[in-house]
All heavy atoms as an XYZ file, in Angstrom:
955
protein
N      -3.615     16.448     -4.931
C      -2.843     15.846     -6.004
C      -3.787     15.366     -7.099
O      -4.783     14.699     -6.825
C      -2.017     14.680     -5.433
C      -1.082     14.080     -6.449
O      -1.568     13.315     -7.297
O       0.119     14.364     -6.372
N      -3.474     15.704     -8.330
C      -4.362     15.352     -9.444
C      -4.471     13.848     -9.655
O      -5.474     13.359    -10.160
C      -3.919     16.052    -10.726
C      -2.596     15.555    -11.287
C      -2.142     16.358    -12.502
O      -1.964     17.584    -12.356
O      -1.972     15.750    -13.562
N      -3.455     13.091     -9.249
C      -3.540     11.627     -9.375
C      -4.594     11.062     -8.430
O      -5.309     10.120     -8.769
C      -2.181     10.981     -9.125
C      -1.223     11.208    -10.287
C       0.156     10.840     -9.873
N       0.730     11.998     -9.205
C       1.962     12.426     -9.389
N       2.765     11.759    -10.167
N       2.411     13.487     -8.781
N      -4.691     11.630     -7.234
C      -5.739     11.198     -6.308
C      -7.114     11.574     -6.827
O      -8.063     10.797     -6.708
C      -5.523     11.796     -4.923
C      -4.604     11.017     -3.997
C      -4.362     11.787     -2.714
C      -5.130      9.640     -3.695
N      -7.233     12.750     -7.419
C      -8.506     13.174     -7.996
C      -8.938     12.176     -9.068
O     -10.097     11.750     -9.110
C      -8.411     14.612     -8.562
C      -9.650     14.976     -9.358
C      -8.163     15.612     -7.440
N      -7.991     11.773     -9.904
C      -8.299     10.796    -10.954
C      -8.697      9.455    -10.342
O      -9.671      8.826    -10.776
C      -7.111     10.622    -11.885
C      -7.397      9.696    -13.034
C      -6.458      9.937    -14.177
C      -6.792      9.008    -15.299
N      -7.244      9.664    -16.472
N      -7.966      8.988     -9.325
C      -8.294      7.733     -8.659
C      -9.686      7.810     -8.041
O     -10.499      6.897     -8.201
C      -7.253      7.404     -7.589
C      -7.527      6.157     -6.740
C      -7.617      4.902     -7.603
C      -6.433      6.001     -5.678
N      -9.988      8.898     -7.364
C     -11.299      9.039     -6.725
C     -12.420      9.128     -7.755
O     -13.539      8.695     -7.488
C     -11.322     10.238     -5.789
C     -10.459     10.058     -4.560
C     -10.013     11.145     -3.831
C     -10.075      8.796     -4.131
C      -9.221     10.986     -2.706
C      -9.280      8.627     -3.011
C      -8.851      9.723     -2.307
O      -8.066      9.551     -1.199
N     -12.133      9.657     -8.937
C     -13.161      9.688     -9.986
C     -13.458      8.274    -10.481
O     -14.580      7.978    -10.875
C     -12.742     10.603    -11.140
O     -11.729      9.994    -11.930
N     -12.478      7.388    -10.436
C     -12.691      5.988    -10.823
C     -13.443      5.249     -9.723
O     -14.395      4.519     -9.989
C     -11.335      5.301    -11.111
C     -10.686      5.926    -12.348
C     -11.507      3.796    -11.283
C      -9.233      5.553    -12.543
N     -13.013      5.440     -8.489
C     -13.638      4.757     -7.358
C     -15.085      5.211     -7.170
O     -15.967      4.408     -6.890
C     -12.834      5.004     -6.062
C     -11.473      4.305     -6.145
C     -13.602      4.525     -4.838
C     -10.543      4.628     -4.987
N     -15.308      6.510     -7.338
C     -16.649      7.044     -7.147
C     -17.164      6.754     -5.754
O     -16.423      6.845     -4.778
N     -18.423      6.360     -5.656
C     -18.993      6.030     -4.349
C     -19.200      4.518     -4.202
O     -19.857      4.068     -3.277
C     -20.294      6.789     -4.108
C     -21.354      6.482     -5.157
O     -21.081      5.705     -6.101
O     -22.477      7.016     -5.032
N     -18.611      3.762     -5.128
C     -18.736      2.302     -5.073
C     -17.844      1.716     -3.988
O     -16.796      2.255     -3.672
C     -18.395      1.691     -6.431
C     -19.408      2.070     -7.506
C     -19.066      1.481     -8.860
N     -17.731      1.810     -9.356
C     -17.399      2.924     -9.977
N     -18.302      3.861    -10.177
N     -16.187      3.124    -10.414
N     -18.261      0.575     -3.458
C     -17.500     -0.117     -2.418
C     -16.909     -1.406     -2.976
O     -17.200     -1.792     -4.107
C     -18.421     -0.434     -1.231
C     -18.945      0.802     -0.546
C     -19.878      0.480      0.606
O     -20.195     -0.704      0.829
O     -20.295      1.431      1.287
N     -16.067     -2.058     -2.164
C     -15.537     -3.362     -2.523
C     -14.209     -3.345     -3.258
O     -13.820     -4.345     -3.855
N     -13.492     -2.250     -3.198
C     -12.238     -2.115     -3.943
C     -11.075     -2.806     -3.236
O     -10.891     -2.665     -2.028
C     -11.877     -0.637     -4.107
C     -12.795      0.091     -5.031
C     -13.881      0.840     -4.662
C     -12.737      0.130     -6.438
N     -14.486      1.359     -5.772
C     -13.806      0.943     -6.887
C     -11.878     -0.423     -7.384
C     -14.043      1.196     -8.229
C     -12.116     -0.170     -8.726
C     -13.175      0.635     -9.129
N     -10.272     -3.526     -4.012
C      -8.947     -3.956     -3.584
C      -7.985     -3.098     -4.386
O      -7.934     -3.197     -5.612
C      -8.698     -5.454     -3.890
O      -9.594     -6.234     -3.104
C      -7.271     -5.844     -3.553
N      -7.267     -2.229     -3.710
C      -6.344     -1.327     -4.394
C      -4.946     -1.908     -4.344
O      -4.465     -2.322     -3.284
C      -6.365      0.055     -3.732
C      -7.711      0.780     -3.742
C      -7.585      2.125     -3.032
C      -8.218      0.987     -5.161
N      -4.295     -1.939     -5.508
C      -2.933     -2.456     -5.649
C      -2.084     -1.343     -6.229
O      -2.474     -0.718     -7.221
C      -2.901     -3.687     -6.590
C      -1.486     -4.212     -6.734
C      -3.833     -4.774     -6.099
N      -0.932     -1.091     -5.611
C      -0.058     -0.053     -6.138
C       1.385     -0.313     -5.776
O       1.686     -0.906     -4.739
N       2.268      0.140     -6.650
C       3.702     -0.014     -6.432
C       4.362      1.355     -6.364
O       4.014      2.257     -7.138
C       4.302     -0.827     -7.589
O       5.687     -0.986     -7.407
N       5.271      1.518     -5.421
C       6.034      2.747     -5.227
C       5.081      3.928     -5.011
O       4.335      3.958     -4.042
C       6.985      2.974     -6.400
O       7.911      3.988     -6.086
N       5.066      4.898     -5.929
C       4.176      6.049     -5.765
C       2.715      5.623     -5.887
O       1.837      6.179     -5.229
C       4.525      7.135     -6.793
C       3.984      8.483     -6.426
C       4.574      9.237     -5.427
C       2.884      9.010     -7.071
C       4.063     10.483     -5.067
C       2.370     10.254     -6.730
C       2.968     10.989     -5.731
N       2.450      4.608     -6.705
C       1.100      4.053     -6.808
C       0.673      3.413     -5.496
O      -0.499      3.432     -5.125
N       1.637      2.833     -4.777
C       1.364      2.285     -3.451
C       1.012      3.384     -2.470
O       0.155      3.218     -1.599
N       1.683      4.511     -2.603
C       1.366      5.676     -1.776
C      -0.059      6.142     -2.048
O      -0.827      6.396     -1.119
C       2.356      6.809     -2.057
C       2.013      8.175     -1.462
C       2.090      8.139      0.055
C       2.943      9.234     -2.029
N      -0.428      6.242     -3.332
C      -1.780      6.684     -3.704
C      -2.830      5.718     -3.151
O      -3.854      6.136     -2.616
C      -1.925      6.787     -5.231
C      -1.041      7.820     -5.889
S      -1.510      9.518     -5.503
C      -0.254      9.940     -4.315
N      -2.566      4.408     -3.269
C      -3.501      3.411     -2.743
C      -3.611      3.533     -1.225
O      -4.709      3.424     -0.663
C      -3.062      2.006     -3.145
N      -2.497      3.767     -0.549
C      -2.503      3.912      0.913
C      -3.307      5.138      1.339
O      -4.101      5.069      2.293
C      -1.072      3.997      1.445
N      -3.111      6.245      0.656
C      -3.874      7.460      0.976
C      -5.362      7.211      0.756
O      -6.192      7.546      1.602
C      -3.374      8.666      0.158
C      -1.970      9.073      0.610
C      -4.350      9.844      0.274
C      -1.304     10.130     -0.265
N      -5.703      6.607     -0.375
C      -7.114      6.317     -0.669
C      -7.704      5.399      0.394
O      -8.835      5.598      0.845
C      -7.249      5.698     -2.056
N      -6.938      4.392      0.809
C      -7.414      3.480      1.845
C      -7.645      4.182      3.171
O      -8.596      3.874      3.892
N      -6.782      5.128      3.498
C      -6.934      5.880      4.753
C      -8.077      6.888      4.679
O      -8.766      7.116      5.673
C      -5.628      6.599      5.090
S      -4.326      5.495      5.661
N      -8.266      7.485      3.518
C      -9.325      8.481      3.373
C     -10.691      7.861      3.120
O     -11.713      8.462      3.453
C      -8.985      9.458      2.241
C      -7.832     10.364      2.594
C      -7.520     11.405      1.518
O      -8.029     11.285      0.373
O      -6.751     12.332      1.827
N     -10.712      6.666      2.522
C     -11.976      6.027      2.152
C     -11.977      4.549      2.551
O     -12.227      3.675      1.721
C     -12.204      6.164      0.643
C     -12.271      7.610      0.180
C     -12.456      7.694     -1.314
C     -12.551      9.119     -1.775
N     -13.816      9.760     -1.500
N     -11.709      4.239      3.821
C     -11.600      2.829      4.209
C     -12.901      2.040      4.032
O     -12.855      0.838      3.773
C     -11.186      2.892      5.680
C     -11.630      4.223      6.158
C     -11.519      5.135      4.970
N     -14.045      2.690      4.118
C     -15.316      1.984      3.972
C     -15.541      1.505      2.540
O     -16.324      0.587      2.310
C     -16.468      2.881      4.410
N     -14.843      2.105      1.595
C     -15.005      1.712      0.198
C     -14.027      0.629     -0.226
O     -14.153      0.073     -1.309
C     -14.839      2.928     -0.717
C     -15.995      3.895     -0.622
C     -15.814      5.064     -1.560
O     -15.535      6.161     -1.128
N     -15.945      4.795     -2.848
N     -13.050      0.338      0.610
C     -12.006     -0.622      0.254
C     -12.160     -1.888      1.075
O     -12.607     -1.841      2.214
C     -10.630     -0.022      0.511
S     -10.297      1.464     -0.442
N     -11.752     -3.006      0.470
C     -11.739     -4.258      1.227
C     -10.312     -4.691      1.533
O     -10.086     -5.470      2.455
C     -12.496     -5.396      0.504
C     -13.978     -5.102      0.447
C     -11.937     -5.660     -0.874
N      -9.333     -4.169      0.769
C      -7.942     -4.573      0.987
C      -7.011     -3.646      0.211
O      -7.370     -3.120     -0.833
C      -7.746     -6.018      0.517
C      -6.379     -6.592      0.814
C      -6.336     -8.071      0.426
C      -5.055     -8.711      0.883
N      -5.020    -10.142      0.526
N      -5.800     -3.482      0.755
C      -4.730     -2.783      0.050
C      -3.581     -3.754     -0.136
O      -3.222     -4.483      0.782
C      -4.224     -1.583      0.857
C      -5.215     -0.496      1.246
C      -4.510      0.572      2.079
C      -5.867      0.102      0.027
N      -3.005     -3.753     -1.339
C      -1.803     -4.535     -1.631
C      -0.765     -3.528     -2.119
O      -0.920     -2.926     -3.181
C      -2.060     -5.617     -2.704
C      -0.790     -6.413     -2.971
C      -3.206     -6.530     -2.290
N       0.271     -3.327     -1.304
C       1.252     -2.276     -1.571
C       2.619     -2.895     -1.811
O       3.117     -3.657     -0.990
C       1.301     -1.310     -0.378
C      -0.063     -0.788      0.122
C       0.131      0.073      1.352
C      -0.786     -0.040     -0.982
N       3.221     -2.551     -2.945
C       4.534     -3.054     -3.332
C       5.537     -1.918     -3.221
O       5.425     -0.925     -3.944
C       4.499     -3.595     -4.768
C       3.376     -4.594     -5.078
C       3.311     -4.870     -6.576
C       3.574     -5.868     -4.303
N       6.469     -2.041     -2.297
C       7.474     -1.003     -2.062
C       6.842      0.395     -2.038
O       7.264      1.293     -2.755
C       8.580     -1.081     -3.113
N       5.812      0.581     -1.217
C       5.086      1.847     -1.236
C       5.925      3.011     -0.709
O       6.679      2.864      0.242
C       3.892      1.578     -0.311
C       4.407      0.561      0.655
C       5.327     -0.319     -0.149
N       5.749      4.150     -1.343
C       6.506      5.350     -0.973
C       5.841      6.070      0.199
O       5.541      7.262      0.123
C       6.636      6.265     -2.188
N       5.640      5.361      1.293
C       4.963      5.933      2.458
C       5.785      7.010      3.151
O       5.266      7.706      4.020
C       4.607      4.827      3.461
C       3.723      3.697      2.956
C       3.441      2.702      4.084
C       2.439      4.209      2.345
N       7.056      7.145      2.771
C       7.893      8.189      3.365
C       7.590      9.567      2.776
O       8.070     10.568      3.282
C       9.405      7.883      3.199
C       9.784      7.743      1.730
C       9.783      6.652      4.002
C      11.277      7.629      1.467
N       6.780      9.608      1.721
C       6.390     10.883      1.116
C       5.702     11.717      2.185
O       4.863     11.218      2.936
C       5.439     10.609     -0.048
C       5.341     11.708     -1.039
C       4.379     12.671     -1.090
C       6.221     11.947     -2.127
N       4.613     13.507     -2.138
C       5.738     13.087     -2.806
C       7.374     11.329     -2.605
C       6.366     13.604     -3.930
C       7.983     11.850     -3.727
C       7.490     12.972     -4.371
N       6.047     12.991      2.314
C       5.492     13.821      3.395
C       3.969     13.827      3.484
O       3.419     13.902      4.587
C       6.030     15.214      3.079
C       7.287     14.961      2.328
C       7.034     13.717      1.514
N       3.282     13.734      2.326
C       1.807     13.726      2.348
C       1.262     12.578      3.179
O       0.145     12.649      3.685
C       1.245     13.609      0.928
C       1.480     14.854      0.108
O       2.009     15.842      0.651
O       1.141     14.845     -1.089
N       2.027     11.511      3.321
C       1.581     10.363      4.113
C       2.308     10.308      5.450
O       1.688     10.227      6.499
C       1.796      9.049      3.348
C       1.057      7.896      3.947
C      -0.254      7.645      3.582
C       1.645      7.077      4.885
C      -0.971      6.594      4.140
C       0.951      6.025      5.455
C      -0.357      5.781      5.084
N       3.629     10.345      5.393
C       4.446     10.167      6.608
C       4.181     11.235      7.660
O       4.199     10.946      8.857
C       5.929     10.151      6.237
N       3.927     12.467      7.231
C       3.749     13.567      8.169
C       2.294     13.809      8.558
O       2.006     14.722      9.337
C       4.339     14.851      7.592
C       5.842     14.749      7.382
O       6.468     13.853      7.986
O       6.388     15.537      6.592
N       1.382     13.023      8.006
C      -0.038     13.192      8.335
C      -0.377     12.384      9.574
O       0.249     11.370      9.860
C      -0.910     12.728      7.171
O      -0.742     13.593      6.076
N      -1.359     12.842     10.283
C      -1.780     12.120     11.492
C      -2.999     11.265     11.160
O      -4.116     11.558     11.565
C      -2.079     13.099     12.625
O      -3.030     14.053     12.201
N      -2.765     10.215     10.397
C      -3.833      9.303     10.007
C      -4.367      8.569     11.225
O      -3.609      8.155     12.088
C      -3.316      8.261      9.007
C      -2.779      8.828      7.740
C      -1.474      8.927      7.389
C      -3.522      9.382      6.666
N      -1.351      9.506      6.156
C      -2.607      9.805      5.688
C      -4.881      9.578      6.427
C      -3.001     10.393      4.492
C      -5.259     10.169      5.231
C      -4.337     10.560      4.283
N      -5.659      8.388     11.258
C      -6.248      7.499     12.248
C      -5.904      6.081     11.812
O      -6.050      5.753     10.642
C      -7.773      7.668     12.284
C      -8.229      8.973     12.869
C      -7.879      9.067     14.353
O      -7.894      8.092     15.080
N      -7.544     10.263     14.788
N      -5.434      5.234     12.712
C      -5.149      3.847     12.325
C      -6.404      3.184     11.759
O      -7.508      3.403     12.255
C      -4.723      3.192     13.635
C      -4.231      4.325     14.479
C      -5.094      5.493     14.106
N      -6.208      2.407     10.693
C      -7.347      1.753     10.053
C      -7.230      0.238     10.179
O      -6.136     -0.316     10.222
C      -7.509      2.179      8.574
C      -6.279      1.806      7.745
C      -7.814      3.656      8.462
C      -6.464      1.976      6.255
N      -8.373     -0.418     10.184
C      -8.465     -1.863     10.366
C      -8.437     -2.619      9.040
O      -8.381     -3.830      9.008
C      -9.771     -2.165     11.119
C      -9.865     -3.523     11.749
C      -8.742     -3.809     12.730
O      -7.858     -4.613     12.441
N      -8.752     -3.170     13.868
N      -8.471     -1.917      7.942
C      -8.476     -2.501      6.602
C      -7.299     -3.459      6.422
O      -6.177     -3.117      6.792
C      -8.365     -1.340      5.603
C      -8.423     -1.618      4.126
C      -9.807     -2.120      3.747
C      -8.128     -0.323      3.374
N      -7.520     -4.670      5.868
C      -6.384     -5.574      5.617
C      -5.400     -4.952      4.619
O      -5.809     -4.458      3.568
C      -7.036     -6.819      5.026
C      -8.470     -6.744      5.394
C      -8.791     -5.278      5.508
N      -4.131     -4.974      4.979
C      -3.085     -4.404      4.136
C      -1.946     -5.414      4.019
O      -1.441     -5.905      5.028
C      -2.544     -3.078      4.720
C      -1.408     -2.526      3.873
C      -3.660     -2.058      4.864
N      -1.576     -5.727      2.791
C      -0.445     -6.605      2.524
C       0.633     -5.763      1.860
O       0.373     -5.119      0.846
C      -0.877     -7.739      1.565
C      -0.563     -9.093      2.105
C      -1.094    -10.222      1.237
O      -2.302    -10.482      1.300
O      -0.276    -10.841      0.520
N       1.809     -5.733      2.464
C       2.930     -4.972      1.900
C       4.059     -5.935      1.570
O       4.379     -6.827      2.357
C       3.432     -3.890      2.883
C       2.355     -2.813      3.089
C       4.733     -3.259      2.381
C       2.743     -1.700      4.044
N       4.664     -5.711      0.406
C       5.873     -6.424     -0.004
C       6.942     -5.367     -0.211
O       6.743     -4.410     -0.968
C       5.631     -7.222     -1.295
C       4.662     -8.342     -1.069
C       3.291     -8.137     -1.168
C       5.117     -9.603     -0.701
C       2.395     -9.157     -0.919
C       4.218    -10.631     -0.442
C       2.867    -10.395     -0.558
O       1.983    -11.413     -0.293
N       8.068     -5.544      0.489
C       9.139     -4.549      0.411
C      10.477     -5.269      0.320
O      10.741     -6.195      1.086
C       9.110     -3.618      1.617
C       9.792     -2.320      1.363
N       9.117     -1.213      0.907
C      11.092     -1.963      1.441
C       9.979     -0.218      0.754
N      11.177     -0.658      1.065
N      11.310     -4.829     -0.600
C      12.599     -5.474     -0.819
C      13.646     -5.113      0.217
O      13.794     -3.946      0.589
N      14.373     -6.128      0.669
C      15.461     -5.891      1.621
C      16.616     -5.145      0.963
O      17.446     -4.553      1.643
C      15.956     -7.224      2.200
O      16.425     -8.064      1.155
N      16.661     -5.143     -0.365
C      17.721     -4.455     -1.112
C      17.226     -3.156     -1.739
O      17.865     -2.615     -2.640
C      18.253     -5.403     -2.198
C      18.775     -6.717     -1.648
C      18.769     -7.819     -2.696
O      19.020     -7.536     -3.878
O      18.493     -8.972     -2.317
N      16.100     -2.646     -1.269
C      15.527     -1.404     -1.801
C      16.387     -0.234     -1.328
O      16.427      0.074     -0.139
C      14.088     -1.245     -1.306
C      13.348     -0.104     -1.980
O      13.996      0.857     -2.422
O      12.107     -0.181     -2.053
N      17.063      0.431     -2.263
C      17.905      1.577     -1.898
C      17.222      2.914     -2.204
O      17.812      3.967     -2.052
C      19.271      1.494     -2.571
C      19.185      1.435     -4.087
O      18.069      1.414     -4.634
O      20.254      1.409     -4.737
N      15.955      2.858     -2.604
C      15.203      4.070     -2.896
C      14.254      4.439     -1.752
O      14.174      5.593     -1.336
C      14.410      3.880     -4.192
C      13.710      5.093     -4.753
C      14.709      6.200     -5.078
C      12.947      4.716     -6.014
N      13.538      3.439     -1.238
C      12.592      3.633     -0.142
C      13.071      2.777      1.028
O      12.983      1.556      0.970
C      11.166      3.205     -0.553
C      10.706      3.901     -1.838
C      10.182      3.439      0.584
C      10.463      5.382     -1.708
N      13.585      3.385      2.095
C      14.175      2.626      3.209
C      13.167      1.709      3.910
O      12.115      2.153      4.370
C      14.667      3.705      4.171
C      14.714      4.966      3.372
C      13.675      4.823      2.306
N      13.514      0.440      3.986
C      12.666     -0.588      4.578
C      12.237     -0.243      6.003
O      11.051     -0.284      6.329
C      13.395     -1.938      4.554
C      12.764     -3.092      5.310
C      11.404     -3.438      4.730
C      13.681     -4.294      5.303
N      13.187      0.125      6.859
C      12.830      0.354      8.267
C      11.873      1.535      8.433
O      10.991      1.498      9.287
C      14.076      0.521      9.136
C      14.873      1.768      8.879
C      16.077      1.860      9.811
C      16.891      3.051      9.451
N      16.927      4.115     10.357
N      12.023      2.556      7.602
C      11.119      3.710      7.682
C       9.702      3.316      7.271
O       8.733      3.687      7.930
C      11.615      4.856      6.803
C      12.947      5.424      7.274
O      13.317      5.183      8.441
O      13.626      6.095      6.470
N       9.595      2.573      6.178
C       8.288      2.143      5.680
C       7.606      1.237      6.693
O       6.418      1.373      6.976
C       8.439      1.404      4.329
C       8.945      2.358      3.253
C       7.128      0.752      3.902
C       8.103      3.585      3.048
N       8.364      0.315      7.246
C       7.796     -0.627      8.200
C       7.234      0.108      9.427
O       6.131     -0.184      9.880
C       8.842     -1.655      8.619
C       8.254     -2.882      9.242
C       9.248     -4.038      9.272
O      10.457     -3.838      9.190
N       8.726     -5.233      9.389
N       7.968      1.072      9.930
C       7.512      1.832     11.104
C       6.244      2.625     10.794
O       5.300      2.633     11.598
C       8.619      2.767     11.586
N       6.200      3.264      9.650
C       5.011      4.041      9.269
C       3.822      3.111      9.085
O       2.729      3.376      9.578
C       5.281      4.853      7.982
C       6.347      5.921      8.242
C       3.988      5.472      7.455
C       6.916      6.561      6.993
N       4.038      2.013      8.374
C       2.953      1.061      8.109
C       2.383      0.491      9.406
O       1.165      0.372      9.559
C       3.458     -0.055      7.198
N       3.250      0.155     10.347
C       2.787     -0.407     11.623
C       1.998      0.607     12.442
O       1.117      0.234     13.206
C       3.972     -0.951     12.419
C       4.529     -2.209     11.807
C       5.837     -2.657     12.433
O       6.564     -1.863     13.051
N       6.170     -3.920     12.260
N       2.284      1.879     12.250
C       1.559      2.927     12.962
C       0.158      3.142     12.378
O      -0.796      3.390     13.111
C       2.354      4.242     12.882
C       1.733      5.386     13.667
C       2.522      6.672     13.523
N       2.169      7.307     12.259
C       3.043      7.749     11.354
N       4.332      7.632     11.550
N       2.636      8.310     10.242
N       0.023      3.010     11.059
C      -1.228      3.359     10.382
C      -2.152      2.161     10.147
O      -3.365      2.283     10.261
C      -0.933      4.066      9.039
C      -2.214      4.369      8.273
C      -0.134      5.339      9.269
N      -1.579      1.006      9.827
C      -2.384     -0.152      9.437
C      -2.429     -1.184     10.560
O      -1.413     -1.800     10.888
C      -1.828     -0.775      8.155
C      -1.696      0.200      7.017
C      -0.468      0.429      6.424
C      -2.801      0.900      6.551
C      -0.343      1.332      5.375
C      -2.688      1.804      5.504
C      -1.457      2.017      4.918
N      -3.598     -1.382     11.145
C      -3.746     -2.287     12.279
C      -3.814     -3.754     11.858
O      -3.497     -4.633     12.644
C      -5.008     -1.923     13.068
C      -5.027     -0.511     13.652
C      -6.366     -0.229     14.328
C      -3.867     -0.322     14.625
N      -4.237     -4.012     10.627
C      -4.378     -5.374     10.107
C      -3.344     -5.548      8.988
O      -3.686     -5.638      7.811
C      -5.809     -5.589      9.607
C      -6.098     -7.015      9.239
O      -5.242     -7.891      9.331
N      -7.316     -7.257      8.798
N      -2.074     -5.596      9.382
C      -0.950     -5.518      8.441
C      -0.225     -6.851      8.305
O       0.115     -7.485      9.297
C       0.038     -4.452      8.935
C       1.338     -4.273      8.152
C       1.059     -3.776      6.734
C       2.260     -3.302      8.885
N       0.019     -7.229      7.054
C       0.873     -8.371      6.722
C       2.065     -7.786      5.969
O       1.954     -7.475      4.781
C       0.095     -9.379      5.876
C       0.913    -10.602      5.506
O       2.028    -10.770      6.038
O       0.433    -11.391      4.669
N       3.183     -7.583      6.669
C       4.371     -6.925      6.090
C       5.382     -8.001      5.693
O       5.883     -8.728      6.546
C       4.996     -5.959      7.100
C       5.926     -4.971      6.469
C       5.499     -3.685      6.197
C       7.222     -5.320      6.136
C       6.354     -2.756      5.614
C       8.080     -4.405      5.551
C       7.643     -3.115      5.286
N       5.667     -8.101      4.405
C       6.546     -9.133      3.863
C       7.842     -8.519      3.353
O       7.823     -7.727      2.411
C       5.853     -9.858      2.708
C       4.559    -10.506      3.136
O       4.575    -11.598      3.666
N       3.446     -9.818      2.939
N       8.952     -8.872      3.990
C      10.271     -8.438      3.524
C      10.780     -9.528      2.585
O      10.848    -10.700      2.959
C      11.252     -8.243      4.699
C      12.629     -7.841      4.185
C      10.709     -7.197      5.669
N      11.097     -9.129      1.362
C      11.541    -10.077      0.346
C      12.935     -9.713     -0.141
O      13.359     -8.561     -0.047
C      10.542    -10.123     -0.840
C       9.200    -10.671     -0.395
C      10.368     -8.742     -1.461
N      13.629    -10.685     -0.657
C      14.984    -10.469     -1.174
C      14.881     -9.910     -2.594
O      14.844    -10.646     -3.576
C      15.755    -11.797     -1.173
O      17.056    -11.586     -1.666
N      14.794     -8.591     -2.673
C      14.599     -7.926     -3.962
C      14.939     -6.445     -3.803
O      15.165     -5.971     -2.694
C      13.145     -8.090     -4.408
C      12.978     -8.156     -5.927
O      13.880     -7.687     -6.652
O      11.945     -8.668     -6.378
N      14.944     -5.723     -4.924
C      15.194     -4.284     -4.883
C      13.869     -3.522     -4.988
O      12.799     -4.119     -4.854
C      16.191     -3.871     -5.965
C      15.703     -4.186     -7.374
O      14.496     -4.471     -7.559
O      16.535     -4.149     -8.299
N      13.930     -2.229     -5.258
C      12.721     -1.414     -5.268
C      11.722     -1.838     -6.342
O      10.513     -1.786     -6.126
C      13.076      0.070     -5.446
C      11.879      0.964     -5.382
N      11.163      1.154     -4.218
C      11.248      1.686     -6.335
C      10.149      1.973     -4.454
N      10.176      2.306     -5.729
N      12.196     -2.279     -7.467
C      11.298     -2.683     -8.553
C      10.516     -3.954     -8.261
O       9.478     -4.196     -8.877
N      11.000     -4.756     -7.337
C      10.367     -6.022     -6.963
C      10.081     -6.919     -8.168
O       9.100     -7.667     -8.185
C       9.077     -5.778     -6.170
C       9.233     -5.129     -4.804
C       7.862     -4.832     -4.199
C      10.040     -6.007     -3.859
N      10.951     -6.863     -9.175
C      10.725     -7.632    -10.393
C      10.711     -9.132    -10.140
O       9.845     -9.842    -10.627
C      11.773     -7.280    -11.456
C      11.753     -5.816    -11.812
C      12.814     -4.979    -11.487
C      10.646     -5.254    -12.450
C      12.780     -3.629    -11.800
C      10.607     -3.911    -12.757
C      11.670     -3.105    -12.425
O      11.622     -1.771    -12.726
N      11.657     -9.619     -9.364
C      11.692    -11.057     -9.062
C      10.485    -11.466     -8.236
O       9.880    -12.508     -8.455
C      12.980    -11.405     -8.309
C      14.249    -11.177     -9.113
C      15.500    -11.604     -8.341
N      15.661    -10.944     -7.051
C      16.472     -9.914     -6.824
N      17.203     -9.415     -7.802
N      16.572     -9.387     -5.627
N      10.131    -10.629     -7.292
C       9.029    -10.940     -6.383
C       7.682    -10.914     -7.084
O       6.872    -11.838     -6.927
C       9.026     -9.938     -5.205
O      10.284    -10.039     -4.536
C       7.904    -10.216     -4.242
N       7.403     -9.864     -7.842
C       6.091     -9.692     -8.477
C       5.729    -10.870     -9.370
O       4.563    -11.279     -9.427
C       6.047     -8.387     -9.253
N       6.702    -11.433    -10.035
C       6.440    -12.566    -10.929
C       6.071    -13.831    -10.172
O       5.411    -14.714    -10.715
C       7.661    -12.841    -11.807
C       7.971    -11.784    -12.858
C       9.286    -12.100    -13.554
C       6.840    -11.681    -13.873
N       6.495    -13.926     -8.927
C       6.295    -15.157     -8.162
C       5.241    -15.058     -7.071
O       5.046    -16.008     -6.325
C       7.629    -15.599     -7.551
C       8.627    -15.967     -8.627
O       8.339    -16.762     -9.501
N       9.803    -15.359     -8.568
N       4.586    -13.921     -6.957
C       3.544    -13.783     -5.939
C       2.326    -14.617     -6.304
O       2.020    -14.822     -7.475
C       3.133    -12.318     -5.780
C       4.142    -11.411     -5.099
C       3.645     -9.971     -5.098
C       4.448    -11.867     -3.690
N       1.631    -15.081     -5.307
C       0.389    -15.838     -5.497
C      -0.759    -14.844     -5.650
O      -1.554    -14.626     -4.723
C       0.152    -16.760     -4.310
C       1.206    -17.829     -4.140
C       0.953    -18.649     -2.882
O      -0.211    -19.042     -2.635
O       1.927    -18.874     -2.152
N      -0.852    -14.221     -6.815
C      -1.794    -13.134     -7.026
C      -3.238    -13.544     -6.784
O      -4.023    -12.769     -6.232
C      -1.622    -12.539     -8.425
C      -0.410    -11.682     -8.489
C       0.774    -11.959     -9.116
C      -0.229    -10.404     -7.866
N       1.670    -10.930     -8.928
C       1.084     -9.963     -8.161
C      -1.049     -9.590     -7.075
C       1.588     -8.750     -7.709
C      -0.545     -8.375     -6.624
C       0.760     -7.969     -6.944
N      -3.604    -14.747     -7.185
C      -4.981    -15.192     -6.978
C      -5.319    -15.190     -5.483
O      -6.371    -14.693     -5.067
C      -5.182    -16.574     -7.582
C      -6.609    -16.950     -7.773
C      -6.698    -18.248     -8.553
C      -8.047    -18.361     -9.189
N      -8.174    -19.531    -10.018
N      -4.440    -15.727     -4.669
C      -4.658    -15.740     -3.230
C      -4.663    -14.319     -2.668
O      -5.527    -13.942     -1.884
C      -3.577    -16.555     -2.498
C      -3.786    -16.565     -0.976
C      -2.545    -16.862     -0.191
N      -1.424    -15.992     -0.417
C      -1.247    -14.774      0.121
N      -2.157    -14.244      0.895
N      -0.158    -14.068     -0.125
N      -3.695    -13.524     -3.087
C      -3.562    -12.157     -2.579
C      -4.812    -11.333     -2.877
O      -5.329    -10.627     -2.008
C      -2.314    -11.469     -3.167
C      -1.042    -12.134     -2.602
C      -2.329     -9.968     -2.891
C       0.216    -11.731     -3.324
N      -5.305    -11.439     -4.083
C      -6.434    -10.606     -4.477
C      -7.792    -11.142     -4.025
O      -8.739    -10.382     -3.872
C      -6.433    -10.420     -6.000
C      -5.210     -9.664     -6.529
C      -5.243     -9.633     -8.047
C      -5.109     -8.268     -5.958
N      -7.879    -12.429     -3.783
C      -9.160    -13.011     -3.398
C      -9.264    -13.324     -1.913
O     -10.359    -13.553     -1.410
C      -9.430    -14.286     -4.212
C      -9.527    -14.054     -5.719
C      -9.717    -15.377     -6.445
C     -10.641    -13.085     -6.060
N      -8.145    -13.346     -1.208
C      -8.129    -13.674      0.211
C      -8.390    -12.418      1.027
O      -7.483    -11.675      1.374
C      -6.785    -14.287      0.602
C      -6.719    -14.701      2.063
O      -7.777    -15.043      2.623
O      -5.612    -14.676      2.628
N      -9.626    -12.188      1.321
C     -10.008    -10.957      2.030
C     -10.546    -11.315      3.404
O     -11.231    -12.257      3.604
C     -11.042    -10.152      1.222
C     -10.433     -9.790     -0.129
C     -11.487     -8.940      1.973
C     -11.409     -9.225     -1.110
């Protein structure tokens, strides 16, 4: 996928990345975290599209990387139970947060403690 190529060109061979992504961006961050866990320190995924076949159907080795997921209980685009099951299979150090919101997570994103989320590694 050309989006992953672009992401990997930004990441390069540097370490210490906290990747944040929403929906398809969350999928890209999850793939990058699984493919390059040594370069990442944390993933923050907002309603990630982990049901996409490129992720859901792959046999990822479970990773120990800290992963924080926020997913809306009212998300009618990406099913909560499917995402939760996939995330629990792949991410061993998972903080899965179900919030009262839809797929856009507009209410949630404005109220998240971003400083803590991004600095608490």
